[in-house]
All heavy atoms as a GROMACS GRO file, in nm:
protein
  633
    1MET      N    1  12.624   1.336   7.703
    1MET     CA    2  12.516   1.256   7.647
    1MET      C    3  12.458   1.321   7.521
    1MET      O    4  12.409   1.255   7.435
    1MET     CB    5  12.409   1.236   7.752
    1MET     CG    6  12.318   1.120   7.722
    1MET     SD    7  12.403   0.966   7.703
    1MET     CE    8  12.353   0.881   7.846
    2ASP      N    9  12.468   1.453   7.514
    2ASP     CA   10  12.417   1.522   7.396
    2ASP      C   11  12.500   1.491   7.273
    2ASP      O   12  12.448   1.493   7.161
    2ASP     CB   13  12.415   1.674   7.420
    2ASP     CG   14  12.312   1.715   7.525
    2ASP    OD1   15  12.211   1.642   7.537
    2ASP    OD2   16  12.333   1.817   7.591
    3ASN      N   17  12.629   1.462   7.292
    3ASN     CA   18  12.715   1.431   7.178
    3ASN      C   19  12.670   1.303   7.107
    3ASN      O   20  12.674   1.297   6.985
    3ASN     CB   21  12.861   1.416   7.223
    3ASN     CG   22  12.918   1.549   7.270
    3ASN    OD1   23  12.869   1.654   7.231
    3ASN    ND2   24  13.018   1.542   7.354
    4ILE      N   25  12.630   1.203   7.183
    4ILE     CA   26  12.582   1.078   7.123
    4ILE      C   27  12.454   1.102   7.047
    4ILE      O   28  12.437   1.050   6.936
    4ILE     CB   29  12.564   0.969   7.232
    4ILE    CG1   30  12.701   0.931   7.289
    4ILE    CG2   31  12.494   0.846   7.174
    4ILE    CD1   32  12.696   0.835   7.405
    5LYS      N   33  12.365   1.181   7.101
    5LYS     CA   34  12.240   1.213   7.031
    5LYS      C   35  12.268   1.292   6.904
    5LYS      O   36  12.202   1.273   6.803
    5LYS     CB   37  12.146   1.288   7.124
    5LYS     CG   38  12.091   1.202   7.236
    5LYS     CD   39  12.000   1.280   7.325
    5LYS     CE   40  11.952   1.191   7.440
    5LYS     NZ   41  11.865   1.262   7.532
    6ASP      N   42  12.366   1.383   6.910
    6ASP     CA   43  12.402   1.459   6.790
    6ASP      C   44  12.458   1.366   6.682
    6ASP      O   45  12.428   1.382   6.563
    6ASP     CB   46  12.505   1.566   6.824
    6ASP     CG   47  12.448   1.676   6.914
    6ASP    OD1   48  12.324   1.692   6.916
    6ASP    OD2   49  12.528   1.744   6.981
    7LEU      N   50  12.542   1.270   6.722
    7LEU     CA   51  12.596   1.175   6.625
    7LEU      C   52  12.486   1.090   6.563
    7LEU      O   53  12.486   1.063   6.443
    7LEU     CB   54  12.700   1.084   6.692
    7LEU     CG   55  12.833   1.148   6.728
    7LEU    CD1   56  12.919   1.051   6.806
    7LEU    CD2   57  12.906   1.193   6.603
    8GLN      N   58  12.392   1.046   6.646
    8GLN     CA   59  12.282   0.965   6.594
    8GLN      C   60  12.192   1.048   6.502
    8GLN      O   61  12.137   0.995   6.406
    8GLN     CB   62  12.201   0.906   6.709
    8GLN     CG   63  12.276   0.798   6.784
    8GLN     CD   64  12.203   0.751   6.908
    8GLN    OE1   65  12.111   0.817   6.956
    8GLN    NE2   66  12.245   0.636   6.961
    9ALA      N   67  12.179   1.174   6.529
    9ALA     CA   68  12.099   1.261   6.442
    9ALA      C   69  12.164   1.277   6.305
    9ALA      O   70  12.096   1.295   6.205
    9ALA     CB   71  12.080   1.397   6.507
   10MET      N   72  12.296   1.266   6.299
   10MET     CA   73  12.368   1.276   6.172
   10MET      C   74  12.387   1.138   6.108
   10MET      O   75  12.464   1.123   6.015
   10MET     CB   76  12.505   1.341   6.194
   10MET     CG   77  12.497   1.485   6.235
   10MET     SD   78  12.658   1.568   6.243
   10MET     CE   79  12.743   1.475   6.366
   11ASP      N   80  12.319   1.037   6.158
   11ASP     CA   81  12.327   0.900   6.110
   11ASP      C   82  12.467   0.840   6.126
   11ASP      O   83  12.512   0.761   6.044
   11ASP     CB   84  12.282   0.888   5.964
   11ASP     CG   85  12.132   0.906   5.951
   11ASP    OD1   86  12.060   0.875   6.048
   11ASP    OD2   87  12.088   0.951   5.845
   12LEU      N   88  12.538   0.881   6.229
   12LEU     CA   89  12.668   0.823   6.261
   12LEU      C   90  12.652   0.740   6.387
   12LEU      O   91  12.577   0.775   6.478
   12LEU     CB   92  12.773   0.932   6.286
   12LEU     CG   93  12.805   1.021   6.166
   12LEU    CD1   94  12.897   1.134   6.209
   12LEU    CD2   95  12.871   0.940   6.056
   13SER      N   96  12.723   0.629   6.394
   13SER     CA   97  12.715   0.546   6.512
   13SER      C   98  12.854   0.496   6.549
   13SER      O   99  12.943   0.488   6.465
   13SER     CB  100  12.621   0.427   6.489
   13SER     OG  101  12.671   0.346   6.385
   14LEU      N  102  12.870   0.462   6.674
   14LEU     CA  103  12.996   0.409   6.722
   14LEU      C  104  13.005   0.261   6.689
   14LEU      O  105  12.904   0.191   6.685
   14LEU     CB  106  13.008   0.431   6.873
   14LEU     CG  107  13.007   0.577   6.918
   14LEU    CD1  108  13.003   0.584   7.070
   14LEU    CD2  109  13.129   0.649   6.867
   15PRO      N  110  13.126   0.208   6.665
   15PRO     CA  111  13.138   0.065   6.637
   15PRO      C  112  13.108  -0.018   6.761
   15PRO      O  113  13.126   0.027   6.874
   15PRO     CB  114  13.284   0.049   6.593
   15PRO     CG  115  13.354   0.168   6.644
   15PRO     CD  116  13.253   0.277   6.656
   16SER      N  117  13.065  -0.141   6.738
   16SER     CA  118  13.033  -0.230   6.848
   16SER      C  119  13.161  -0.281   6.913
   16SER      O  120  13.269  -0.278   6.851
   16SER     CB  121  12.950  -0.347   6.797
   16SER     OG  122  13.029  -0.430   6.714
   17PRO      N  123  13.154  -0.331   7.037
   17PRO     CA  124  13.272  -0.388   7.100
   17PRO      C  125  13.330  -0.505   7.023
   17PRO      O  126  13.452  -0.525   7.022
   17PRO     CB  127  13.222  -0.431   7.238
   17PRO     CG  128  13.106  -0.343   7.265
   17PRO     CD  129  13.042  -0.320   7.130
   18ALA      N  130  13.246  -0.584   6.957
   18ALA     CA  131  13.295  -0.697   6.877
   18ALA      C  132  13.377  -0.647   6.758
   18ALA      O  133  13.478  -0.708   6.722
   18ALA     CB  134  13.177  -0.781   6.827
   19TYR      N  135  13.338  -0.537   6.700
   19TYR     CA  136  13.413  -0.479   6.588
   19TYR      C  137  13.549  -0.429   6.636
   19TYR      O  138  13.652  -0.454   6.573
   19TYR     CB  139  13.332  -0.364   6.527
   19TYR     CG  140  13.394  -0.306   6.403
   19TYR    CD1  141  13.367  -0.359   6.278
   19TYR    CD2  142  13.482  -0.197   6.410
   19TYR    CE1  143  13.425  -0.306   6.164
   19TYR    CE2  144  13.539  -0.145   6.297
   19TYR     CZ  145  13.510  -0.199   6.174
   19TYR     OH  146  13.568  -0.147   6.061
   20ILE      N  147  13.550  -0.358   6.747
   20ILE     CA  148  13.676  -0.305   6.801
   20ILE      C  149  13.770  -0.419   6.838
   20ILE      O  150  13.890  -0.413   6.811
   20ILE     CB  151  13.648  -0.213   6.921
   20ILE    CG1  152  13.571  -0.090   6.875
   20ILE    CG2  153  13.776  -0.173   6.992
   20ILE    CD1  154  13.518  -0.004   6.986
   21PHE      N  155  13.716  -0.526   6.899
   21PHE     CA  156  13.797  -0.642   6.934
   21PHE      C  157  13.859  -0.705   6.809
   21PHE      O  158  13.977  -0.740   6.808
   21PHE     CB  159  13.712  -0.746   7.009
   21PHE     CG  160  13.785  -0.874   7.036
   21PHE    CD1  161  13.881  -0.880   7.135
   21PHE    CD2  162  13.757  -0.988   6.963
   21PHE    CE1  163  13.949  -0.998   7.162
   21PHE    CE2  164  13.824  -1.106   6.987
   21PHE     CZ  165  13.920  -1.112   7.087
   22ALA      N  166  13.780  -0.718   6.703
   22ALA     CA  167  13.831  -0.778   6.579
   22ALA      C  168  13.939  -0.692   6.516
   22ALA      O  169  14.039  -0.744   6.467
   22ALA     CB  170  13.716  -0.799   6.481
   23VAL      N  171  13.923  -0.561   6.518
   23VAL     CA  172  14.024  -0.472   6.462
   23VAL      C  173  14.155  -0.488   6.537
   23VAL      O  174  14.263  -0.499   6.476
   23VAL     CB  175  13.976  -0.325   6.466
   23VAL    CG1  176  14.089  -0.229   6.436
   23VAL    CG2  177  13.861  -0.304   6.369
   24ILE      N  178  14.149  -0.493   6.668
   24ILE     CA  179  14.270  -0.509   6.748
   24ILE      C  180  14.331  -0.647   6.726
   24ILE      O  181  14.453  -0.660   6.705
   24ILE     CB  182  14.240  -0.485   6.897
   24ILE    CG1  183  14.204  -0.338   6.919
   24ILE    CG2  184  14.358  -0.526   6.984
   24ILE    CD1  185  14.147  -0.308   7.056
   25LEU      N  186  14.249  -0.751   6.728
   25LEU     CA  187  14.297  -0.888   6.711
   25LEU      C  188  14.366  -0.907   6.577
   25LEU      O  189  14.481  -0.952   6.571
   25LEU     CB  190  14.182  -0.988   6.724
   25LEU     CG  191  14.216  -1.134   6.697
   25LEU    CD1  192  14.306  -1.188   6.806
   25LEU    CD2  193  14.089  -1.215   6.684
   26PHE      N  194  14.300  -0.872   6.469
   26PHE     CA  195  14.357  -0.892   6.337
   26PHE      C  196  14.473  -0.796   6.310
   26PHE      O  197  14.564  -0.828   6.235
   26PHE     CB  198  14.250  -0.883   6.230
   26PHE     CG  199  14.151  -0.994   6.236
   26PHE    CD1  200  14.015  -0.969   6.246
   26PHE    CD2  201  14.192  -1.126   6.235
   26PHE    CE1  202  13.924  -1.071   6.252
   26PHE    CE2  203  14.101  -1.230   6.242
   26PHE     CZ  204  13.966  -1.203   6.251
   27GLY      N  205  14.472  -0.680   6.373
   27GLY     CA  206  14.584  -0.589   6.361
   27GLY      C  207  14.710  -0.645   6.426
   27GLY      O  208  14.820  -0.637   6.371
   28VAL      N  209  14.693  -0.706   6.544
   28VAL     CA  210  14.808  -0.766   6.613
   28VAL      C  211  14.859  -0.887   6.536
   28VAL      O  212  14.981  -0.905   6.519
   28VAL     CB  213  14.770  -0.804   6.758
   28VAL    CG1  214  14.875  -0.892   6.822
   28VAL    CG2  215  14.748  -0.678   6.840
   29ILE      N  216  14.769  -0.970   6.486
   29ILE     CA  217  14.810  -1.085   6.406
   29ILE      C  218  14.880  -1.038   6.278
   29ILE      O  219  14.982  -1.095   6.237
   29ILE     CB  220  14.689  -1.175   6.373
   29ILE    CG1  221  14.637  -1.241   6.500
   29ILE    CG2  222  14.726  -1.281   6.270
   29ILE    CD1  223  14.505  -1.313   6.482
   30GLY      N  224  14.827  -0.935   6.215
   30GLY     CA  225  14.889  -0.881   6.095
   30GLY      C  226  15.028  -0.824   6.122
   30GLY      O  227  15.120  -0.844   6.043
   31TYR      N  228  15.044  -0.757   6.234
   31TYR     CA  229  15.174  -0.702   6.270
   31TYR      C  230  15.275  -0.815   6.294
   31TYR      O  231  15.389  -0.807   6.248
   31TYR     CB  232  15.163  -0.613   6.394
   31TYR     CG  233  15.296  -0.556   6.436
   31TYR    CD1  234  15.357  -0.456   6.363
   31TYR    CD2  235  15.360  -0.601   6.551
   31TYR    CE1  236  15.479  -0.403   6.401
   31TYR    CE2  237  15.481  -0.550   6.590
   31TYR     CZ  238  15.540  -0.450   6.515
   31TYR     OH  239  15.661  -0.399   6.553
   32ALA      N  240  15.232  -0.920   6.364
   32ALA     CA  241  15.320  -1.034   6.389
   32ALA      C  242  15.357  -1.103   6.258
   32ALA      O  243  15.473  -1.142   6.238
   32ALA     CB  244  15.253  -1.132   6.484
   33ALA      N  245  15.262  -1.117   6.168
   33ALA     CA  246  15.290  -1.180   6.038
   33ALA      C  247  15.386  -1.093   5.956
   33ALA      O  248  15.476  -1.146   5.890
   33ALA     CB  249  15.161  -1.202   5.961
   34TYR      N  250  15.368  -0.962   5.961
   34TYR     CA  251  15.459  -0.872   5.890
   34TYR      C  252  15.601  -0.884   5.944
   34TYR      O  253  15.697  -0.894   5.868
   34TYR     CB  254  15.410  -0.727   5.901
   34TYR     CG  255  15.509  -0.627   5.849
   34TYR    CD1  256  15.528  -0.611   5.711
   34TYR    CD2  257  15.585  -0.550   5.935
   34TYR    CE1  258  15.620  -0.521   5.662
   34TYR    CE2  259  15.677  -0.460   5.886
   34TYR     CZ  260  15.694  -0.446   5.750
   34TYR     OH  261  15.785  -0.357   5.703
   35ARG      N  262  15.614  -0.883   6.076
   35ARG     CA  263  15.748  -0.896   6.136
   35ARG      C  264  15.812  -1.030   6.102
   35ARG      O  265  15.931  -1.037   6.073
   35ARG     CB  266  15.739  -0.879   6.289
   35ARG     CG  267  15.695  -0.743   6.335
   35ARG     CD  268  15.802  -0.643   6.320
   35ARG     NE  269  15.914  -0.689   6.400
   35ARG     CZ  270  16.018  -0.617   6.433
   35ARG    NH1  271  16.025  -0.494   6.392
   35ARG    NH2  272  16.116  -0.666   6.505
   36TYR      N  273  15.732  -1.136   6.106
   36TYR     CA  274  15.783  -1.269   6.070
   36TYR      C  275  15.828  -1.272   5.924
   36TYR      O  276  15.935  -1.324   5.892
   36TYR     CB  277  15.676  -1.375   6.096
   36TYR     CG  278  15.712  -1.512   6.045
   36TYR    CD1  279  15.803  -1.590   6.114
   36TYR    CD2  280  15.657  -1.562   5.928
   36TYR    CE1  281  15.838  -1.717   6.068
   36TYR    CE2  282  15.691  -1.687   5.881
   36TYR     CZ  283  15.781  -1.765   5.952
   36TYR     OH  284  15.815  -1.888   5.905
   37GLY      N  285  15.747  -1.218   5.836
   37GLY     CA  286  15.781  -1.216   5.694
   37GLY      C  287  15.904  -1.132   5.665
   37GLY      O  288  15.985  -1.166   5.579
   38LYS      N  289  15.918  -1.023   5.736
   38LYS     CA  290  16.034  -0.937   5.717
   38LYS      C  291  16.161  -1.004   5.770
   38LYS      O  292  16.266  -0.997   5.708
   38LYS     CB  293  16.011  -0.804   5.790
   38LYS     CG  294  16.114  -0.700   5.762
   38LYS     CD  295  16.076  -0.569   5.829
   38LYS     CE  296  16.185  -0.468   5.809
   38LYS     NZ  297  16.156  -0.343   5.877
   39LYS      N  298  16.148  -1.070   5.884
   39LYS     CA  299  16.264  -1.136   5.946
   39LYS      C  300  16.312  -1.255   5.865
   39LYS      O  301  16.432  -1.276   5.848
   39LYS     CB  302  16.226  -1.181   6.087
   39LYS     CG  303  16.334  -1.250   6.165
   39LYS     CD  304  16.283  -1.287   6.303
   39LYS     CE  305  16.383  -1.374   6.375
   39LYS     NZ  306  16.330  -1.416   6.505
   40THR      N  307  16.219  -1.334   5.810
   40THR     CA  308  16.255  -1.455   5.737
   40THR      C  309  16.255  -1.436   5.586
   40THR      O  310  16.279  -1.531   5.513
   40THR     CB  311  16.158  -1.569   5.772
   40THR    OG1  312  16.026  -1.530   5.737
   40THR    CG2  313  16.166  -1.604   5.920
   41ASP      N  314  16.228  -1.316   5.541
   41ASP     CA  315  16.226  -1.282   5.399
   41ASP      C  316  16.120  -1.362   5.321
   41ASP      O  317  16.144  -1.403   5.207
   41ASP     CB  318  16.364  -1.299   5.337
   41ASP     CG  319  16.380  -1.218   5.209
   41ASP    OD1  320  16.316  -1.112   5.200
   41ASP    OD2  321  16.455  -1.263   5.120
   42HIS      N  322  16.004  -1.384   5.383
   42HIS     CA  323  15.888  -1.444   5.315
   42HIS      C  324  15.796  -1.330   5.273
   42HIS      O  325  15.728  -1.271   5.356
   42HIS     CB  326  15.812  -1.539   5.406
   42HIS     CG  327  15.882  -1.667   5.431
   42HIS    ND1  328  15.907  -1.713   5.558
   42HIS    CD2  329  15.934  -1.759   5.347
   42HIS    CE1  330  15.971  -1.828   5.550
   42HIS    NE2  331  15.989  -1.859   5.423
   43SER      N  332  15.794  -1.302   5.145
   43SER     CA  333  15.715  -1.188   5.098
   43SER      C  334  15.564  -1.211   5.114
   43SER      O  335  15.490  -1.116   5.138
   43SER     CB  336  15.749  -1.154   4.954
   43SER     OG  337  15.717  -1.261   4.869
   44SER      N  338  15.518  -1.336   5.101
   44SER     CA  339  15.374  -1.360   5.114
   44SER      C  340  15.327  -1.332   5.256
   44SER      O  341  15.221  -1.272   5.276
   44SER     CB  342  15.339  -1.502   5.072
   44SER     OG  343  15.403  -1.596   5.156
   45SER      N  344  15.404  -1.372   5.356
   45SER     CA  345  15.367  -1.344   5.495
   45SER      C  346  15.370  -1.194   5.522
   45SER      O  347  15.283  -1.141   5.593
   45SER     CB  348  15.462  -1.415   5.592
   45SER     OG  349  15.451  -1.553   5.581
   46LYS      N  350  15.469  -1.128   5.467
   46LYS     CA  351  15.481  -0.983   5.487
   46LYS      C  352  15.362  -0.910   5.427
   46LYS      O  353  15.301  -0.825   5.493
   46LYS     CB  354  15.612  -0.934   5.426
   46LYS     CG  355  15.641  -0.790   5.453
   46LYS     CD  356  15.781  -0.746   5.414
   46LYS     CE  357  15.828  -0.799   5.284
   46LYS     NZ  358  15.959  -0.744   5.244
   47TRP      N  359  15.323  -0.943   5.305
   47TRP     CA  360  15.213  -0.873   5.239
   47TRP      C  361  15.078  -0.910   5.298
   47TRP      O  362  14.987  -0.825   5.307
   47TRP     CB  363  15.215  -0.896   5.089
   47TRP     CG  364  15.325  -0.818   5.026
   47TRP    CD1  365  15.441  -0.865   4.974
   47TRP    CD2  366  15.332  -0.675   5.014
   47TRP    NE1  367  15.519  -0.762   4.929
   47TRP    CE2  368  15.456  -0.645   4.952
   47TRP    CE3  369  15.247  -0.572   5.048
   47TRP    CZ2  370  15.494  -0.514   4.926
   47TRP    CZ3  371  15.286  -0.442   5.021
   47TRP    CH2  372  15.407  -0.414   4.961
   48LEU      N  373  15.061  -1.036   5.340
   48LEU     CA  374  14.937  -1.072   5.408
   48LEU      C  375  14.926  -1.000   5.542
   48LEU      O  376  14.818  -0.961   5.584
   48LEU     CB  377  14.927  -1.223   5.427
   48LEU     CG  378  14.886  -1.302   5.303
   48LEU    CD1  379  14.903  -1.452   5.327
   48LEU    CD2  380  14.742  -1.272   5.265
   49GLY      N  381  15.038  -0.983   5.611
   49GLY     CA  382  15.038  -0.908   5.736
   49GLY      C  383  14.999  -0.763   5.716
   49GLY      O  384  14.919  -0.707   5.792
   50ILE      N  385  15.053  -0.701   5.612
   50ILE     CA  386  15.016  -0.563   5.582
   50ILE      C  387  14.867  -0.554   5.548
   50ILE      O  388  14.796  -0.463   5.593
   50ILE     CB  389  15.103  -0.508   5.467
   50ILE    CG1  390  15.246  -0.489   5.515
   50ILE    CG2  391  15.047  -0.377   5.413
   50ILE    CD1  392  15.344  -0.456   5.405
   51THR      N  393  14.818  -0.651   5.472
   51THR     CA  394  14.676  -0.654   5.436
   51THR      C  395  14.589  -0.669   5.560
   51THR      O  396  14.486  -0.601   5.573
   51THR     CB  397  14.648  -0.768   5.338
   51THR    OG1  398  14.734  -0.753   5.225
   51THR    CG2  399  14.503  -0.768   5.292
   52MET      N  400  14.631  -0.755   5.654
   52MET     CA  401  14.552  -0.774   5.776
   52MET      C  402  14.549  -0.649   5.862
   52MET      O  403  14.451  -0.624   5.932
   52MET     CB  404  14.608  -0.891   5.857
   52MET     CG  405  14.572  -1.026   5.800
   52MET     SD  406  14.620  -1.161   5.907
   52MET     CE  407  14.476  -1.168   6.012
   53MET      N  408  14.655  -0.572   5.858
   53MET     CA  409  14.656  -0.449   5.936
   53MET      C  410  14.570  -0.339   5.874
   53MET      O  411  14.516  -0.255   5.945
   53MET     CB  412  14.800  -0.397   5.952
   53MET     CG  413  14.883  -0.480   6.046
   53MET     SD  414  15.044  -0.407   6.079
   53MET     CE  415  15.131  -0.438   5.926
   54LEU      N  416  14.556  -0.340   5.742
   54LEU     CA  417  14.490  -0.228   5.674
   54LEU      C  418  14.346  -0.254   5.631
   54LEU      O  419  14.271  -0.159   5.609
   54LEU     CB  420  14.573  -0.187   5.552
   54LEU     CG  421  14.712  -0.132   5.583
   54LEU    CD1  422  14.784  -0.099   5.454
   54LEU    CD2  423  14.703  -0.010   5.672
   55TYR      N  424  14.304  -0.379   5.615
   55TYR     CA  425  14.171  -0.404   5.560
   55TYR      C  426  14.056  -0.355   5.649
   55TYR      O  427  13.949  -0.322   5.596
   55TYR     CB  428  14.152  -0.552   5.523
   55TYR     CG  429  14.109  -0.640   5.637
   55TYR    CD1  430  13.975  -0.665   5.661
   55TYR    CD2  431  14.201  -0.700   5.722
   55TYR    CE1  432  13.934  -0.745   5.764
   55TYR    CE2  433  14.162  -0.780   5.824
   55TYR     CZ  434  14.029  -0.803   5.846
   55TYR     OH  435  13.990  -0.881   5.950
   56PRO      N  436  14.070  -0.345   5.782
   56PRO     CA  437  13.956  -0.294   5.859
   56PRO      C  438  13.913  -0.153   5.822
   56PRO      O  439  13.798  -0.114   5.847
   56PRO     CB  440  14.006  -0.299   6.004
   56PRO     CG  441  14.106  -0.407   6.005
   56PRO     CD  442  14.175  -0.395   5.872
   57TYR      N  443  14.001  -0.075   5.760
   57TYR     CA  444  13.963   0.060   5.719
   57TYR      C  445  13.863   0.057   5.603
   57TYR      O  446  13.793   0.156   5.579
   57TYR     CB  447  14.086   0.140   5.677
   57TYR     CG  448  14.177   0.171   5.792
   57TYR    CD1  449  14.299   0.105   5.807
   57TYR    CD2  450  14.141   0.266   5.888
   57TYR    CE1  451  14.382   0.134   5.914
   57TYR    CE2  452  14.223   0.294   5.994
   57TYR     CZ  453  14.344   0.228   6.007
   57TYR     OH  454  14.426   0.256   6.112
   58ALA      N  455  13.855  -0.053   5.531
   58ALA     CA  456  13.766  -0.062   5.415
   58ALA      C  457  13.637  -0.137   5.443
   58ALA      O  458  13.548  -0.138   5.358
   58ALA     CB  459  13.840  -0.131   5.299
   59ILE      N  460  13.624  -0.197   5.560
   59ILE     CA  461  13.507  -0.280   5.591
   59ILE      C  462  13.434  -0.221   5.711
   59ILE      O  463  13.495  -0.191   5.813
   59ILE     CB  464  13.550  -0.426   5.619
   59ILE    CG1  465  13.610  -0.485   5.493
   59ILE    CG2  466  13.434  -0.508   5.670
   59ILE    CD1  467  13.659  -0.626   5.508
   60SER      N  468  13.302  -0.206   5.698
   60SER     CA  469  13.225  -0.145   5.806
   60SER      C  470  13.136  -0.244   5.881
   60SER      O  471  13.091  -0.213   5.991
   60SER     CB  472  13.140  -0.031   5.751
   60SER     OG  473  13.051  -0.081   5.654
   61GLU      N  474  13.109  -0.358   5.824
   61GLU     CA  475  13.022  -0.457   5.889
   61GLU      C  476  13.107  -0.553   5.972
   61GLU      O  477  13.212  -0.600   5.927
   61GLU     CB  478  12.942  -0.535   5.786
   61GLU     CG  479  12.843  -0.451   5.709
   61GLU     CD  480  12.730  -0.401   5.795
   61GLU    OE1  481  12.687  -0.473   5.888
   61GLU    OE2  482  12.684  -0.290   5.769
   62THR      N  483  13.059  -0.587   6.090
   62THR     CA  484  13.134  -0.673   6.180
   62THR      C  485  13.150  -0.813   6.124
   62THR      O  486  13.259  -0.871   6.130
   62THR     CB  487  13.065  -0.679   6.318
   62THR    OG1  488  13.050  -0.545   6.368
   62THR    CG2  489  13.146  -0.760   6.417
   63TRP      N  490  13.046  -0.869   6.066
   63TRP     CA  491  13.055  -1.006   6.016
   63TRP      C  492  13.152  -1.014   5.898
   63TRP      O  493  13.223  -1.113   5.881
   63TRP     CB  494  12.917  -1.062   5.979
   63TRP     CG  495  12.856  -0.998   5.857
   63TRP    CD1  496  12.776  -0.889   5.853
   63TRP    CD2  497  12.871  -1.043   5.722
   63TRP    NE1  498  12.740  -0.861   5.723
   63TRP    CE2  499  12.797  -0.954   5.640
   63TRP    CE3  500  12.939  -1.148   5.662
   63TRP    CZ2  501  12.790  -0.969   5.502
   63TRP    CZ3  502  12.931  -1.163   5.525
   63TRP    CH2  503  12.857  -1.074   5.447
   64GLN      N  504  13.157  -0.909   5.816
   64GLN     CA  505  13.252  -0.907   5.705
   64GLN      C  506  13.395  -0.895   5.756
   64GLN      O  507  13.487  -0.954   5.700
   64GLN     CB  508  13.222  -0.790   5.612
   64GLN     CG  509  13.095  -0.805   5.535
   64GLN     CD  510  13.061  -0.680   5.455
   64GLN    OE1  511  13.119  -0.574   5.478
   64GLN    NE2  512  12.968  -0.694   5.362
   65LEU      N  513  13.414  -0.820   5.863
   65LEU     CA  514  13.546  -0.805   5.922
   65LEU      C  515  13.599  -0.939   5.971
   65LEU      O  516  13.714  -0.975   5.945
   65LEU     CB  517  13.538  -0.706   6.038
   65LEU     CG  518  13.669  -0.664   6.103
   65LEU    CD1  519  13.747  -0.577   6.006
   65LEU    CD2  520  13.642  -0.588   6.230
   66TYR      N  521  13.513  -1.017   6.039
   66TYR     CA  522  13.554  -1.150   6.085
   66TYR      C  523  13.575  -1.246   5.968
   66TYR      O  524  13.668  -1.327   5.971
   66TYR     CB  525  13.450  -1.206   6.183
   66TYR     CG  526  13.466  -1.153   6.323
   66TYR    CD1  527  13.384  -1.050   6.369
   66TYR    CD2  528  13.562  -1.204   6.408
   66TYR    CE1  529  13.399  -1.000   6.498
   66TYR    CE2  530  13.577  -1.154   6.536
   66TYR     CZ  531  13.495  -1.053   6.581
   66TYR     OH  532  13.510  -1.004   6.707
   67ALA      N  533  13.491  -1.238   5.866
   67ALA     CA  534  13.504  -1.329   5.752
   67ALA      C  535  13.635  -1.304   5.676
   67ALA      O  536  13.710  -1.399   5.646
   67ALA     CB  537  13.385  -1.314   5.658
   68VAL      N  538  13.665  -1.180   5.646
   68VAL     CA  539  13.787  -1.147   5.574
   68VAL      C  540  13.909  -1.176   5.660
   68VAL      O  541  14.010  -1.230   5.612
   68VAL     CB  542  13.786  -1.001   5.526
   68VAL    CG1  543  13.919  -0.961   5.467
   68VAL    CG2  544  13.674  -0.979   5.426
   69GLY      N  545  13.903  -1.144   5.788
   69GLY     CA  546  14.015  -1.171   5.878
   69GLY      C  547  14.043  -1.320   5.891
   69GLY      O  548  14.159  -1.362   5.892
   70THR      N  549  13.938  -1.400   5.897
   70THR     CA  550  13.956  -1.545   5.903
   70THR      C  551  14.017  -1.597   5.774
   70THR      O  552  14.107  -1.681   5.776
   70THR     CB  553  13.821  -1.614   5.931
   70THR    OG1  554  13.768  -1.563   6.054
   70THR    CG2  555  13.838  -1.763   5.942
   71ALA      N  556  13.970  -1.547   5.661
   71ALA     CA  557  14.025  -1.590   5.531
   71ALA      C  558  14.172  -1.551   5.519
   71ALA      O  559  14.254  -1.631   5.473
   71ALA     CB  560  13.944  -1.528   5.417
   72LEU      N  561  14.208  -1.432   5.563
   72LEU     CA  562  14.348  -1.390   5.558
   72LEU      C  563  14.432  -1.472   5.656
   72LEU      O  564  14.548  -1.505   5.627
   72LEU     CB  565  14.361  -1.241   5.588
   72LEU     CG  566  14.312  -1.147   5.480
   72LEU    CD1  567  14.310  -1.003   5.530
   72LEU    CD2  568  14.397  -1.159   5.355
   73GLY      N  569  14.376  -1.506   5.771
   73GLY     CA  570  14.447  -1.591   5.866
   73GLY      C  571  14.472  -1.730   5.810
   73GLY      O  572  14.580  -1.787   5.829
   74ILE      N  573  14.374  -1.784   5.740
   74ILE     CA  574  14.393  -1.914   5.674
   74ILE      C  575  14.500  -1.901   5.566
   74ILE      O  576  14.583  -1.990   5.549
   74ILE     CB  577  14.259  -1.965   5.619
   74ILE    CG1  578  14.166  -2.004   5.733
   74ILE    CG2  579  14.280  -2.084   5.524
   74ILE    CD1  580  14.024  -2.032   5.691
   75GLY      N  581  14.498  -1.789   5.494
   75GLY     CA  582  14.601  -1.765   5.394
   75GLY      C  583  14.740  -1.759   5.455
   75GLY      O  584  14.837  -1.811   5.399
   76LEU      N  585  14.752  -1.699   5.572
   76LEU     CA  586  14.881  -1.697   5.642
   76LEU      C  587  14.926  -1.838   5.677
   76LEU      O  588  15.044  -1.873   5.665
   76LEU     CB  589  14.872  -1.614   5.770
   76LEU     CG  590  14.885  -1.466   5.756
   76LEU    CD1  591  14.853  -1.398   5.888
   76LEU    CD2  592  15.022  -1.429   5.710
   77TYR      N  593  14.832  -1.919   5.722
   77TYR     CA  594  14.866  -2.056   5.760
   77TYR      C  595  14.908  -2.138   5.639
   77TYR      O  596  15.004  -2.214   5.644
   77TYR     CB  597  14.746  -2.122   5.830
   77TYR     CG  598  14.775  -2.263   5.873
   77TYR    CD1  599  14.852  -2.287   5.985
   77TYR    CD2  600  14.725  -2.372   5.803
   77TYR    CE1  601  14.879  -2.417   6.027
   77TYR    CE2  602  14.752  -2.501   5.841
   77TYR     CZ  603  14.829  -2.523   5.954
   77TYR     OH  604  14.856  -2.652   5.994
   78VAL      N  605  14.838  -2.122   5.528
   78VAL     CA  606  14.865  -2.200   5.409
   78VAL      C  607  14.997  -2.158   5.342
   78VAL      O  608  15.076  -2.242   5.302
   78VAL     CB  609  14.749  -2.188   5.308
   78VAL    CG1  610  14.784  -2.247   5.174
   78VAL    CG2  611  14.624  -2.254   5.364
   79PHE      N  612  15.022  -2.027   5.335
   79PHE     CA  613  15.137  -1.977   5.261
   79PHE      C  614  15.260  -1.952   5.348
   79PHE      O  615  15.354  -1.889   5.303
   79PHE     CB  616  15.102  -1.848   5.187
   79PHE     CG  617  15.002  -1.869   5.078
   79PHE    CD1  618  14.879  -1.805   5.084
   79PHE    CD2  619  15.028  -1.954   4.972
   79PHE    CE1  620  14.784  -1.824   4.985
   79PHE    CE2  621  14.936  -1.973   4.874
   79PHE     CZ  622  14.813  -1.908   4.880
   80ARG      N  623  15.262  -2.004   5.468
   80ARG     CA  624  15.381  -1.983   5.552
   80ARG      C  625  15.485  -2.075   5.510
   80ARG      O  626  15.572  -2.115   5.490
   80ARG     CB  627  15.349  -2.000   5.699
   80ARG     CG  628  15.309  -2.142   5.735
   80ARG     CD  629  15.275  -2.150   5.882
   80ARG     NE  630  15.206  -2.274   5.905
   80ARG     CZ  631  15.262  -2.380   5.960
   80ARG    NH1  632  15.384  -2.377   6.001
   80ARG    NH2  633  15.192  -2.490   5.977
   0.00000   0.00000   0.00000
């Protein structure tokens, strides 16, 4: 329990369960899109898949994670 208090004292916090769920969800969708793009030689699906797997490292807010993930998912649907 002291470790959590130490992290909070350093202004660090753990991500929420909704954030972790979104990272896993969009990572799995991105991996599937990458595999599909690689198998069918669709470069747009492949690059959107890579983007979906990597963008959570650059976003710290949960609502932004869902917004960007939804936009990339729509992009996958449109450019397939």
